[in-house]
KENUZA-440669 format. One line per 8 residues: number of its first residue (from 1); their letters; for each residue z, y, x of C-alpha. Coordinates in pm, 1 decimal. Layout:
<sites>
NUM = a = Z Y X ~ ... .
</sites>
This chain:
<sites>
1 = mkknlsii = -7931.2 -653.6 4695.1 ~ -7965.8 -1011.9 4566.0 ~ -7703.7 -1123.6 4813.2 ~ -7457.1 -855.3 4682.0 ~ -7509.7 -958.4 4323.4 ~ -7448.9 -1322.8 4417.4 ~ -7119.4 -1222.5 4595.6 ~ -7004.5 -1025.9 4292.6 .
9 = lvimmlmt = -7084.3 -1315.1 4056.6 ~ -6881.4 -1554.2 4269.7 ~ -6584.5 -1314.8 4288.7 ~ -6595.9 -1277.6 3902.9 ~ -6605.1 -1654.4 3857.0 ~ -6307.7 -1693.5 4086.4 ~ -6107.0 -1426.0 3896.7 ~ -6186.8 -1592.6 3569.0 .
17 = migavigc = -6066.7 -1934.4 3699.0 ~ -5752.3 -1782.4 3842.6 ~ -5682.0 -1612.1 3509.3 ~ -5744.4 -1933.3 3316.9 ~ -5505.0 -2111.1 3556.2 ~ -5245.9 -1837.8 3518.1 ~ -5290.5 -1842.0 3138.6 ~ -5224.1 -2217.5 3123.0 .
25 = gpdkaead = -4887.6 -2178.7 3294.1 ~ -4681.4 -2077.9 3000.7 ~ -4824.1 -2342.5 2776.1 ~ -4721.6 -2610.5 3028.2 ~ -4376.7 -2467.2 3064.3 ~ -4328.5 -2472.8 2686.4 ~ -4453.8 -2824.5 2657.2 ~ -4211.6 -3090.4 2505.1 .
33 = eiftgvlv = -3984.2 -3288.1 2736.5 ~ -4022.1 -3674.6 2745.2 ~ -3741.2 -3928.7 2754.1 ~ -3805.5 -4306.7 2780.2 ~ -3560.3 -4582.0 2716.1 ~ -3426.1 -4859.4 2476.5 ~ -3372.7 -4782.0 2115.1 ~ -3008.2 -4874.8 2055.0 .
41 = daqgntiv = -2941.9 -4720.2 1722.8 ~ -3129.1 -4567.0 1425.6 ~ -2934.2 -4424.6 1131.3 ~ -3048.6 -4175.0 875.8 ~ -3232.3 -3893.1 1057.4 ~ -3113.5 -3982.5 1405.4 ~ -3214.5 -4226.4 1681.0 ~ -3022.9 -4314.9 1993.2 .
49 = vrgdtetm = -3222.9 -4398.4 2311.7 ~ -3059.4 -4540.9 2620.9 ~ -3224.0 -4464.0 2943.7 ~ -3162.4 -4579.5 3302.8 ~ -2898.4 -4312.1 3374.8 ~ -2807.3 -4152.2 3041.3 ~ -2818.5 -4201.2 2662.1 ~ -2961.6 -3938.3 2434.1 .
57 = lfettdtt = -2934.4 -3878.9 2058.0 ~ -3234.5 -3722.2 1882.7 ~ -3272.9 -3583.8 1533.7 ~ -3586.7 -3672.3 1346.6 ~ -3756.4 -3445.5 1090.6 ~ -4032.4 -3460.2 837.9 ~ -4268.1 -3341.8 1103.3 ~ -4174.5 -3619.5 1362.6 .
65 = vyelndqa = -4475.6 -3829.9 1447.2 ~ -4436.6 -4208.8 1494.8 ~ -4678.8 -4401.9 1706.3 ~ -4598.3 -4765.0 1636.1 ~ -4911.7 -4938.4 1736.9 ~ -4936.0 -5256.0 1512.5 ~ -4563.9 -5260.9 1429.6 ~ -4442.8 -5175.0 1080.4 .
73 = elcvgdiv = -4127.5 -5006.7 1205.6 ~ -3910.2 -4945.1 1503.6 ~ -3642.4 -5208.4 1589.8 ~ -3325.5 -5179.7 1793.7 ~ -3415.2 -5307.2 2137.8 ~ -3767.1 -5151.2 2138.1 ~ -3863.4 -4947.1 2440.7 ~ -3971.9 -4604.2 2318.6 .
81 = easyhkge = -4088.3 -4274.7 2454.0 ~ -3948.2 -3965.5 2272.3 ~ -4117.9 -3626.0 2317.6 ~ -3867.4 -3365.1 2213.6 ~ -3762.7 -3000.0 2228.6 ~ -3418.8 -2834.2 2227.9 ~ -3304.8 -2710.4 1894.2 ~ -3012.2 -2486.6 1817.8 .
89 = dafiadtv = -2762.9 -2771.5 1775.5 ~ -2948.2 -3089.7 1882.5 ~ -3256.7 -3239.8 2047.5 ~ -3542.2 -3262.3 1796.7 ~ -3780.4 -3556.8 1834.2 ~ -4139.6 -3438.6 1790.8 ~ -4305.0 -3769.3 1870.5 ~ -4162.0 -4117.8 1893.4 .
97 = rlvqhkes = -4407.4 -4367.9 2063.2 ~ -4351.3 -4737.3 2085.3 ~ -4390.3 -4849.9 2443.8 ~ -4281.4 -5215.3 2412.3 ~ -4161.7 -5414.2 2112.6 ~ -3872.6 -5656.4 2141.4 ~ -3747.7 -5908.2 1893.3 ~ -3484.2 -5759.3 1668.5 .
105 = alvfggev = -3137.2 -5799.2 1827.3 ~ -2811.2 -5856.5 1651.8 ~ -2655.3 -5517.3 1612.8 ~ -2343.5 -5384.7 1437.1 ~ -2235.2 -5026.9 1414.7 ~ -1920.4 -4850.1 1299.2 ~ -1589.4 -4690.4 1413.4 ~ -1364.3 -4850.6 1662.4 .
113 = telektyl = -1032.0 -4901.3 1480.0 ~ -869.5 -5120.6 1751.1 ~ -930.2 -5143.9 2119.6 ~ -769.3 -5406.8 2350.2 ~ -857.1 -5542.9 2693.9 ~ -1055.0 -5838.8 2572.8 ~ -1169.5 -5747.4 2217.8 ~ -1236.9 -5454.7 1994.5 .
121 = tvqsqslt = -1246.7 -5405.5 1614.9 ~ -1535.3 -5214.8 1453.5 ~ -1529.2 -5106.2 1097.2 ~ -1851.7 -5014.4 906.4 ~ -1872.5 -4893.7 552.3 ~ -1873.5 -5243.2 413.3 ~ -1750.6 -5473.6 686.3 ~ -1499.6 -5503.7 962.7 .
129 = avflydea = -1586.1 -5720.5 1266.6 ~ -1401.8 -5826.8 1584.9 ~ -1612.3 -5852.0 1905.5 ~ -1501.3 -6014.1 2231.1 ~ -1612.0 -5843.4 2554.1 ~ -1560.1 -5875.7 2932.3 ~ -1683.2 -5753.0 3266.1 ~ -2033.2 -5869.3 3182.6 .
137 = tkivgdls = -2048.6 -5649.3 2874.5 ~ -2249.5 -5337.9 2929.4 ~ -2051.7 -5035.3 2807.8 ~ -2232.4 -4699.6 2776.8 ~ -1999.1 -4400.7 2737.7 ~ -1629.3 -4344.9 2752.5 ~ -1517.2 -4609.5 2503.0 ~ -1191.4 -4519.0 2310.6 .
145 = kgdtvtvt = -1024.0 -4580.7 1966.8 ~ -1184.4 -4372.3 1696.7 ~ -1533.8 -4363.3 1862.3 ~ -1845.6 -4447.3 1664.8 ~ -2033.7 -4732.9 1851.8 ~ -2328.4 -4958.8 1831.6 ~ -2251.7 -5315.9 1938.0 ~ -2534.5 -5562.2 2041.3 .
153 = yegnisen = -2380.0 -5907.1 2013.9 ~ -2458.2 -6289.9 2030.1 ~ -2315.3 -6539.6 1781.5 ~ -2181.4 -6532.7 1425.2 ~ -2055.4 -6194.4 1307.7 ~ -1766.1 -6369.0 1123.6 ~ -1653.0 -6576.2 1418.7 ~ -1554.4 -6323.9 1694.1 .
161 = pkavsivv = -1905.0 -6288.6 1854.1 ~ -1952.1 -6192.1 2217.6 ~ -2056.5 -5824.9 2269.9 ~ -2356.0 -5798.3 2499.2 ~ -2348.9 -5420.2 2506.1 ~ -2147.2 -5144.3 2352.0 ~ -2291.1 -4795.9 2320.4 ~ -2074.8 -4498.6 2226.9 .
169 = vkekqeie = -2278.2 -4308.5 1977.6 ~ -2020.9 -4047.2 1883.6 ~ -1686.3 -3980.2 2056.7 ~ -1368.8 -3943.7 1844.3 ~ -1306.8 -3579.8 1750.3 ~ -965.2 -3474.6 1859.2 ~ -767.1 -3359.8 1554.5 ~ -570.7 -3041.0 1606.3 .
177 = qksihgtv = -201.2 -3072.5 1554.6 ~ 29.2 -2790.0 1446.8 ~ 399.5 -2759.8 1405.3 ~ 623.5 -2601.4 1138.3 ~ 1002.3 -2540.8 1119.7 ~ 1195.1 -2525.8 794.1 ~ 1442.3 -2689.8 557.1 ~ 1382.9 -2999.5 344.1 .
185 = sevgatsv = 1399.1 -2901.8 -26.9 ~ 1238.0 -3204.4 -181.5 ~ 1178.6 -3564.1 -67.8 ~ 936.4 -3797.5 -248.4 ~ 787.6 -4142.3 -177.0 ~ 467.0 -4009.4 -29.5 ~ 530.9 -3635.8 33.7 ~ 804.0 -3387.7 137.0 .
193 = visidsah = 844.5 -3022.6 51.3 ~ 955.6 -2787.5 338.8 ~ 1100.0 -2450.2 265.2 ~ 960.7 -2212.3 529.4 ~ 1163.3 -1915.1 407.7 ~ 1313.7 -1787.6 82.8 ~ 974.5 -1721.9 -80.9 ~ 735.2 -1985.1 83.1 .
201 = aarfhins = 735.1 -2356.3 77.2 ~ 467.0 -2627.9 147.5 ~ 417.3 -2993.2 63.5 ~ 314.7 -3237.5 339.4 ~ 202.9 -3594.7 291.8 ~ 396.3 -3868.1 471.7 ~ 269.2 -4227.4 534.4 ~ 346.2 -4537.6 746.7 .
209 = dttysgdd = 218.6 -4366.5 1055.5 ~ 464.3 -4070.9 1028.6 ~ 727.0 -4104.3 1295.1 ~ 1090.7 -3974.1 1288.7 ~ 1332.5 -3865.2 1553.5 ~ 1652.1 -3665.6 1583.6 ~ 1973.0 -3717.2 1379.1 ~ 1819.8 -3974.6 1129.6 .
217 = tkmqigde = 1504.5 -4157.4 1034.9 ~ 1516.3 -4058.1 680.3 ~ 1501.4 -3702.3 549.4 ~ 1756.1 -3554.0 313.0 ~ 1759.6 -3236.7 111.7 ~ 1910.4 -2962.3 330.8 ~ 1803.3 -3112.0 660.3 ~ 1651.0 -2872.5 918.7 .
225 = vtliytgs = 1328.1 -3017.2 1050.8 ~ 1049.4 -2955.3 1300.1 ~ 735.3 -3111.6 1155.1 ~ 411.3 -3188.9 1341.7 ~ 110.5 -3209.0 1107.1 ~ -261.5 -3216.6 1084.6 ~ -477.2 -3022.3 843.4 ~ -395.6 -2691.0 690.2 .
233 = vgsdpvav = -86.2 -2581.8 501.7 ~ -175.2 -2560.3 128.5 ~ -459.9 -2806.4 172.2 ~ -308.6 -3161.4 185.9 ~ -157.2 -3147.3 533.4 ~ -38.0 -3482.4 681.2 ~ 290.3 -3519.1 857.4 ~ 243.8 -3686.4 1203.8 .
241 = svkikrqq = 611.5 -3664.0 1325.0 ~ 936.3 -3520.0 1195.9 ~ 1240.2 -3430.5 1402.2 ~ 1548.7 -3416.8 1185.1 ~ 1856.9 -3192.8 1237.4 ~ 2124.1 -3297.0 999.7 ~ 2321.8 -2998.4 871.5 ~ 2690.3 -3056.3 825.0 .
249 = qkkyyvld = 2750.0 -3086.0 449.5 ~ 3005.6 -2835.5 324.1 ~ 3225.8 -2912.6 27.1 ~ 3241.5 -2625.0 -219.2 ~ 3520.4 -2557.6 -458.3 ~ 3567.0 -2301.9 -739.1 ~ 3871.0 -2097.2 -831.0 ~ 3922.8 -1851.7 -1129.5 .
257 = giiekvsn = 4174.6 -1587.5 -1112.3 ~ 4270.6 -1224.5 -1110.4 ~ 4208.8 -997.6 -807.7 ~ 4538.4 -862.4 -655.0 ~ 4406.9 -701.2 -336.5 ~ 4072.3 -643.4 -160.4 ~ 3999.1 -547.9 196.5 ~ 3706.6 -565.2 438.5 .
265 = knivvras = 3833.3 -896.3 583.4 ~ 3979.8 -1083.7 282.4 ~ 4051.2 -1088.5 -82.7 ~ 4378.4 -1203.0 -256.9 ~ 4339.4 -1376.0 -593.2 ~ 4614.8 -1495.9 -824.2 ~ 4576.6 -1806.7 -1024.6 ~ 4836.1 -2035.5 -1180.5 .
273 = kkaytfdl = 5126.0 -1804.9 -1083.7 ~ 5025.9 -1825.0 -713.3 ~ 4825.4 -1596.7 -492.1 ~ 4565.1 -1713.5 -247.2 ~ 4394.4 -1530.0 34.2 ~ 4021.1 -1592.4 99.8 ~ 3849.9 -1478.2 421.3 ~ 3530.3 -1279.6 377.3 .
281 = gkdtkiqn = 3238.3 -1357.7 611.3 ~ 2895.9 -1214.6 681.6 ~ 2742.1 -1465.7 440.8 ~ 2983.4 -1408.0 150.6 ~ 2778.7 -1305.2 -151.2 ~ 2929.3 -1066.3 -410.8 ~ 2809.5 -1044.9 -763.2 ~ 2891.3 -732.6 -965.3 .
289 = pdflkpgh = 3052.0 -546.9 -670.4 ~ 3158.8 -263.7 -912.2 ~ 3414.4 -498.1 -1053.9 ~ 3557.1 -601.5 -719.8 ~ 3884.5 -429.3 -785.1 ~ 4246.8 -538.0 -837.4 ~ 4311.0 -641.4 -1197.7 ~ 3961.2 -771.9 -1260.2 .
297 = rttitytg = 3881.3 -1134.8 -1318.2 ~ 3689.8 -1318.5 -1043.9 ~ 3532.0 -1667.6 -990.6 ~ 3532.3 -1758.6 -622.6 ~ 3323.5 -2036.4 -466.9 ~ 3482.6 -2123.0 -138.2 ~ 3493.9 -2382.0 141.4 ~ 3811.6 -2510.6 318.3 .
305 = elgknpva = 4157.6 -2575.1 178.2 ~ 4372.2 -2339.5 -29.0 ~ 4656.8 -2199.7 188.0 ~ 4461.3 -2258.5 508.5 ~ 4236.9 -1952.7 526.8 ~ 3957.3 -2076.8 291.7 ~ 3623.0 -1888.6 323.1 ~ 3473.3 -1724.7 19.6 .
313 = msifcskd = 3103.3 -1808.8 -8.2 ~ 3042.5 -1622.8 -327.2 ~ 3252.9 -1392.5 -538.4 ~ 3160.5 -1329.1 -903.1 ~ 3341.3 -1037.2 -1055.1 ~ 3382.6 -932.5 -1413.5 ~ 3610.8 -713.6 -1627.1 ~ 3926.0 -910.9 -1708.0 .
321 = iakdsaik = 3899.8 -920.7 -2084.9 ~ 4177.5 -1176.5 -2106.7 ~ 4416.8 -946.8 -1919.0 ~ 4322.1 -656.8 -2145.3 ~ 4416.9 -854.8 -2452.5 ~ 4746.9 -956.5 -2284.9 ~ 4826.6 -594.3 -2211.3 ~ 4742.7 -500.6 -2568.6 .
329 = kdeakkde = 4988.7 -772.4 -2691.0 ~ 5260.8 -638.1 -2451.6 ~ 5198.5 -289.2 -2585.5 ~ 5221.7 -414.7 -2944.6 ~ 5552.7 -580.7 -2870.9 ~ 5679.5 -265.7 -2703.7 ~ 5570.8 -68.9 -3011.5 ~ 5769.9 -318.3 -3234.1 .
337 = akkdepkk = 6066.7 -285.2 -3008.1 ~ 6053.5 89.5 -3036.8 ~ 6042.6 59.4 -3410.8 ~ 6351.5 -163.5 -3402.7 ~ 6538.0 76.9 -3191.5 ~ 6570.2 359.6 -3451.6 ~ 6711.1 108.4 -3698.6 ~ 6985.9 24.1 -3461.6 .
345 = edsakpad = 7064.9 392.4 -3411.6 ~ 7074.2 446.7 -3786.6 ~ 7319.6 157.2 -3831.7 ~ 7530.6 306.0 -3553.4 ~ 7539.4 655.2 -3710.1 ~ 7720.2 544.4 -4032.5 ~ 7981.0 375.2 -3817.1 ~ 8038.3 715.4 -3638.0 .
353 = sdkkdetk = 8042.2 901.0 -3963.6 ~ 8298.9 657.5 -4103.9 ~ 8514.5 724.8 -3803.6 ~ 8487.9 1089.4 -3866.1 ~ 8579.8 1048.3 -4229.5 ~ 8881.7 845.7 -4130.6 ~ 8997.6 1131.5 -3903.1 ~ 8939.4 1394.9 -4163.3 .
361 = pdesaeps = 9231.8 1286.9 -4390.8 ~ 9454.1 1289.3 -4080.8 ~ 9348.1 1641.1 -3996.8 ~ 9389.4 1749.4 -4359.7 ~ 9721.9 1584.7 -4383.4 ~ 9860.4 1757.2 -4083.6 ~ 9854.5 2113.2 -4216.9 ~ 10013.3 2011.6 -4557.1 .
369 = gdtsggde = 10353.3 1953.6 -4400.5 ~ 10526.9 1861.4 -4733.6 ~ 10611.2 1543.1 -4909.6 ~ 10396.1 1627.3 -5192.9 ~ 10095.5 1609.5 -4971.2 ~ 10217.1 1271.7 -4861.7 ~ 10265.7 1180.5 -5223.9 ~ 9918.0 1288.7 -5299.7 .
377 = aapagedt = 9792.6 1095.4 -4999.6 ~ 9966.6 777.9 -5117.6 ~ 9744.5 740.6 -5415.0 ~ 9457.9 800.4 -5188.5 ~ 9577.1 500.2 -4976.8 ~ 9616.2 305.1 -5298.3 ~ 9264.9 410.0 -5401.5 ~ 9135.2 277.1 -5074.1 .
385 = tpaeedta = 9280.5 -60.1 -5140.9 ~ 9068.5 -127.3 -5440.8 ~ 8774.7 8.7 -5250.7 ~ 8837.8 -254.0 -4991.1 ~ 8862.9 -517.7 -5263.2 ~ 8545.1 -390.5 -5411.9 ~ 8371.0 -440.7 -5083.5 ~ 8493.7 -794.2 -5063.7 .
393 = padedtap = 8255.7 -920.6 -5327.4 ~ 7989.7 -739.7 -5137.4 ~ 8077.2 -943.6 -4845.4 ~ 8069.6 -1249.8 -5062.4 ~ 7733.6 -1141.5 -5197.0 ~ 7590.8 -1105.9 -4845.7 ~ 7695.4 -1461.3 -4767.7 ~ 7419.4 -1611.2 -4988.6 .
401 = adeetapd = 7187.2 -1355.5 -4835.4 ~ 7290.1 -1497.3 -4499.2 ~ 7228.8 -1835.3 -4620.7 ~ 6879.9 -1737.6 -4760.0 ~ 6793.5 -1570.7 -4432.3 ~ 6916.6 -1864.0 -4232.9 ~ 6571.6 -2006.3 -4196.7 ~ 6467.0 -1681.0 -4019.2 .
409 = dskpddes = 6703.5 -1791.8 -3733.4 ~ 6391.1 -1984.6 -3618.5 ~ 6204.3 -1659.9 -3555.4 ~ 6381.2 -1581.7 -3227.7 ~ 6292.7 -1938.2 -3114.2 ~ 5928.6 -1887.1 -3221.7 ~ 5931.1 -1561.1 -3032.0 ~ 6074.8 -1715.6 -2724.6 .
417 = dakdgeag = 5825.4 -1999.2 -2750.0 ~ 5548.6 -1737.8 -2781.4 ~ 5696.4 -1561.1 -2473.4 ~ 5707.5 -1890.0 -2292.2 ~ 5341.1 -1953.6 -2394.9 ~ 5236.0 -1611.6 -2280.2 ~ 5417.1 -1652.0 -1953.3 ~ 5244.5 -1973.7 -1874.6 .
425 = papapvvi = 4891.1 -1971.5 -1724.8 ~ 4597.0 -2015.0 -1966.0 ~ 4410.4 -2339.6 -1900.5 ~ 4134.6 -2267.7 -1642.4 ~ 3776.4 -2336.7 -1768.1 ~ 3591.9 -2624.4 -1605.9 ~ 3348.5 -2453.9 -1376.3 ~ 3077.3 -2657.6 -1213.0 .
433 = kakgevaa = 2843.4 -2564.1 -925.9 ~ 2522.2 -2768.9 -902.0 ~ 2158.0 -2774.4 -793.4 ~ 1876.9 -2815.8 -1030.8 ~ 1531.4 -2704.2 -1149.8 ~ 1452.0 -2437.9 -1405.5 ~ 1285.5 -2625.2 -1698.0 ~ 1284.5 -2325.6 -1934.4 .
441 = wtddscnl = 1408.0 -1959.1 -1931.9 ~ 1432.3 -1728.7 -2232.5 ~ 1620.4 -1401.6 -2300.2 ~ 1949.0 -1565.9 -2406.4 ~ 1938.0 -1930.2 -2286.8 ~ 1793.1 -2155.6 -2028.4 ~ 1726.4 -2522.1 -1973.2 ~ 1812.2 -2658.8 -1627.5 .
449 = kveggtii = 1712.6 -3005.8 -1501.2 ~ 1978.1 -3165.5 -1281.0 ~ 1967.7 -3483.4 -1061.2 ~ 1871.8 -3783.0 -1263.5 ~ 1643.0 -3581.3 -1494.5 ~ 1922.8 -3470.9 -1728.2 ~ 1855.1 -3133.0 -1891.9 ~ 2141.1 -2899.0 -1979.0 .
457 = klditeaa = 2107.5 -2590.4 -2211.1 ~ 2318.6 -2293.2 -2115.4 ~ 2391.0 -1949.1 -2257.8 ~ 2275.0 -1683.9 -2012.2 ~ 2388.4 -1359.7 -2182.8 ~ 2664.4 -1298.5 -1929.3 ~ 2508.0 -1471.7 -1627.0 ~ 2483.2 -1293.5 -1288.5 .
465 = isggyvpq = 2131.9 -1332.1 -1131.4 ~ 2125.6 -1274.2 -758.4 ~ 1932.6 -1001.6 -585.4 ~ 1668.4 -916.5 -856.6 ~ 1558.8 -1280.3 -871.9 ~ 1353.9 -1352.8 -1184.5 ~ 1382.6 -1723.7 -1277.9 ~ 1052.5 -1910.4 -1334.2 .
473 = egdqvift = 986.9 -2264.6 -1447.5 ~ 983.5 -2512.3 -1154.5 ~ 1219.3 -2299.8 -931.6 ~ 1483.5 -2503.9 -746.9 ~ 1809.3 -2324.3 -796.1 ~ 2187.4 -2328.0 -725.9 ~ 2394.7 -2236.4 -1019.4 ~ 2751.1 -2226.7 -1153.1 .
481 = ydkdnmkl = 2834.5 -2272.9 -1519.6 ~ 3129.4 -2304.2 -1758.4 ~ 3119.1 -2652.3 -1891.1 ~ 3363.3 -2585.0 -2172.9 ~ 3151.6 -2308.0 -2324.8 ~ 2809.5 -2423.2 -2175.2 ~ 2766.1 -2066.4 -2025.8 ~ 2573.3 -1992.6 -1708.9 .
489 = idiqleyr = 2794.5 -1796.7 -1473.3 ~ 2552.3 -1723.2 -1182.8 ~ 2225.5 -1842.3 -1050.0 ~ 2031.7 -1809.6 -723.4 ~ 1698.8 -1923.6 -599.6 ~ 1707.8 -2205.3 -348.9 ~ 1331.0 -2230.5 -305.5 ~ 1007.9 -2193.6 -506.8 .
497 = pvevte = 736.5 -2461.4 -453.7 ~ 439.0 -2237.3 -407.1 ~ 115.4 -2283.9 -214.5 ~ 104.8 -2116.9 122.6 ~ -204.7 -2000.3 300.6 ~ -228.4 -1958.2 674.1 .
</sites>
């Protein structure tokens, strides 16, 4: 019985020991890892330790324990042992123990701004230093321009010291580059505005590092460009490169006239006694199409040469008030002419009646047949003689009247001059097409800023505004105006500088 109890006790002890061993397993698995090496950098809450085969960066926290023996602090070059665990984004140092202290080395840290075969330039927050290096220099990491490094060196920092070791602490982050295609709408000394479409535009910074290719090395308004940039549109993007495609500059001309004929392919306009035919294209813009009819006034902006199939770019149509007034004048003249015609008929009628009166005595004389009738007729003839004499003074009286009315002889000349004036073409207004910026816009007038900063004020009561466009201050526009009367004829949005979000 005693032997059985002893066996049972031994078995229980063995099971207890096995359970203890098994219970210790997880604790050992969860124990911190240890890394030993040379401390090559310590900045803020990070330390960099270089081991035999790799270099590790550790983050330190308020709970990190430092075992420094008799030293006041860790120094670059010390051999340390870091006990750490893996955090979410970094290795966290739980304990940093000083294994061996070395005298403080000459160390410089910063960003590599220049890298050549025999030297490199490192820039810190307050100083830039140039270090020489060769095959004997120990380089830890894939060294490249833009990396953050720690340089251990010998010599004077201001006299191109020799780099003993270069440790890459942080590699350069590759900056994502994006591209955009659009039209140049504004060019400044340090920035350029690209119109992406009719409603969106963005400003890009340009600097000495921006490169150019294509048709030119300088951008101009109207150029079509493909722009490579860094950053985000609407948040200070920087242009890295610009490829320029120079658009052929078209010359635009303006003609005022009266529409004679309209078809799907062309429009015939008469101006200065001559008719011109303009081709219509798919890009031709027509303002007030309800007035695109023969007899109405039009202002045509076109390219090409008159008489050689010019192309109408825009057609502004309006009711021909000038022609209506000319028609009214013609109708008034016709009315006056009609009034004059009855007067001529009335003057002709007495002549006819006189002839009839002269024939009446002949008819009455024929049936008398006797000499007495003839005798009686003789006095009548004698009576007519004085009558003729009586009318002579009347003729004499009319002579002064003719003399008094002589000055009226100039009236026909005046009328002929007026007719000549009416027949000639009215002087065409000076119409100008230009680009500018809306400085102010009210119900009846606007202020437009043109090249050079000059502001012109125009009447907009009869202006045509394209496609429901509502002008706003700052809009870049193309407009046509009558310089003589300072009236805006038409206006269209070229681009609006607005912020664009991706």
